[in-house]
C-alpha positions in Angstrom: -9.3 -8.6 7.4 -8.1 -12.1 6.5 -4.5 -12.4 5.6 -4.7 -13.9 2.1 -5.1 -13.2 -1.4 -7.7 -15.2 -3.6 -7.9 -13.4 -6.9 -5.7 -11.0 -9.2 -7.7 -9.5 -11.9 -5.5 -8.0 -14.7 -6.8 -5.2 -17.0 -5.8 -6.1 -20.5 -5.7 -4.0 -23.7 -6.3 -7.0 -26.0 -8.3 -9.9 -24.5 -7.6 -12.4 -27.3 -3.7 -11.6 -27.1 -3.6 -11.9 -23.3 -5.8 -15.1 -23.2 -3.3 -16.5 -26.1 -0.4 -15.6 -24.0 -1.5 -17.3 -21.0 -2.5 -20.4 -22.7 0.8 -20.5 -24.5 2.4 -20.6 -21.0 0.4 -23.7 -20.6 -2.3 -22.4 -18.4 -5.8 -23.8 -18.8 -8.9 -21.7 -18.7 -11.6 -22.3 -16.3 -15.3 -21.9 -16.5 -15.8 -18.1 -17.3 -18.6 -15.7 -18.1 -18.6 -13.8 -21.1 -15.9 -11.0 -21.6 -13.7 -12.5 -18.6 -11.2 -15.2 -18.7 -10.6 -17.2 -15.3 -7.5 -19.4 -14.7 -7.5 -21.6 -11.7 -4.0 -21.3 -10.2 -3.7 -23.6 -7.2 -6.0 -22.2 -4.5 -6.2 -18.8 -6.2 -7.7 -17.4 -9.4 -6.2 -15.1 -11.9 -8.7 -13.3 -14.1 -8.2 -11.3 -17.5 -10.6 -8.6 -18.1 -10.7 -5.6 -20.5 -8.8 -2.8 -18.9 -11.5 0.0 -19.2 -14.2 -2.3 -18.1 -12.2 -3.3 -15.1 -11.5 0.4 -14.3 -15.2 1.4 -14.4 -16.3 -1.7 -12.3 -13.5 -0.7 -9.7 -14.7 2.9 -9.4 -11.4 4.2 -11.1 -11.6 7.4 -13.0 -8.7 7.1 -15.5 -9.1 10.9 -16.1 -9.0 12.0 -12.5 -5.8 13.9 -11.5 -6.5 13.8 -7.7 -3.6 12.3 -5.8 -5.8 10.8 -3.1 -7.6 8.3 -5.4 -6.1 5.9 -8.1 -6.3 7.5 -11.5 -4.4 7.1 -14.8 -1.0 7.6 -13.1 -1.7 5.6 -9.9 -3.5 2.7 -11.0 -1.6 -0.2 -12.5 -4.5 -1.9 -14.3 -4.8 -4.6 -11.7 -7.2 -5.4 -8.8 -6.3 -7.8 -5.9 -9.2 -9.8 -4.4 -10.3 -11.4 -1.3 -13.1 -13.8 -1.6 -15.1 -14.5 1.6 -18.0 -16.9 2.6 -20.9 -14.4 2.8 -22.0 -10.9 2.2 -21.8 -10.2 5.9 -18.3 -11.2 5.8 -17.6 -8.6 2.9 -19.2 -5.9 5.1 -17.1 -6.9 8.1 -13.8 -7.0 6.2 -14.7 -3.9 4.2 -15.3 -2.1 7.7 -11.9 -3.2 8.9 -10.1 -1.9 5.8 -11.8 1.4 6.2 -11.1 1.7 9.8 -7.5 1.2 8.9 -7.3 4.1 6.6 -8.6 2.6 3.1 -10.1 4.9 0.6 -13.6 3.7 -0.4 -13.9 3.3 -4.2 -17.1 1.3 -4.2 -19.1 0.5 -1.2 -20.2 -3.2 -0.8 -23.5 -4.0 -2.6 -25.1 -6.5 -4.6 -23.5 -7.0 -8.1 -24.9 -7.6 -11.5 -23.2 -11.0 -11.8 -25.0 -12.4 -8.8 -22.4 -11.7 -5.9 -21.8 -9.0 -3.4 -18.5 -7.0 -3.2 -16.9 -3.6 -2.4 -13.8 -2.0 -3.6 -11.2 0.3 -1.8 -7.6 1.4 -2.3 -4.7 1.1 0.3 -2.8 4.2 1.4 -0.5 3.6 -1.8 -3.4 3.3 -4.2 -3.3 -0.5 -4.7 -6.9 -1.5 -5.3 -8.6 -4.4 -3.4 -11.9 -6.0 -3.8 -13.6 -8.0 -1.1 -16.2 -10.3 -2.6 -18.7 -13.0 -2.0 -19.3 -15.1 -5.2 -22.1 -17.6 -4.5 -20.9 -19.6 -7.6 -17.4 -20.2 -6.2 -16.0 -22.3 -3.2 -13.8 -20.7 -0.4 -12.6 -23.7 1.5 -11.8 -23.7 5.1 -8.1 -23.4 4.4 -8.9 -20.1 2.4 -8.4 -21.7 -1.0 -10.8 -20.0 -3.7 -12.1 -22.4 -6.4 -14.0 -21.6 -9.5 -17.5 -22.7 -9.9 -19.6 -23.2 -13.1 -18.7 -20.1 -15.1 -21.1 -17.8 -13.7 -20.1 -14.6 -11.5 
């Protein structure tokens, strides 16, 4: 799996409050689809998304008490992301994570927003998404750059 981080998605309780906080820090919003706010942060992206929507999308059952999967106690309301250049790269990197001992939360598949992604948890319950977003650019140096607001 590539040794880099390209996206951090924070699950927030109040989108307006969270957006206001980050813009008050001087952060500028980037092109974003409805219900998500993206910030270009150097060669990475930070996203704000409503916490419950992020949990559902990530395969997190907030009522699950199973210690082997992230639930209300083990999930911190964030997802780390690795953006790659193609759907095939997603499959390859996802298989590497599973072979290393990751717990599958959502197998790689085409997503409603036009990309392709899968989600897993590491042995300590930290949630990762490996994604190909056809609207974003992943540079040869590994930087992830926002596109036109889709995806």
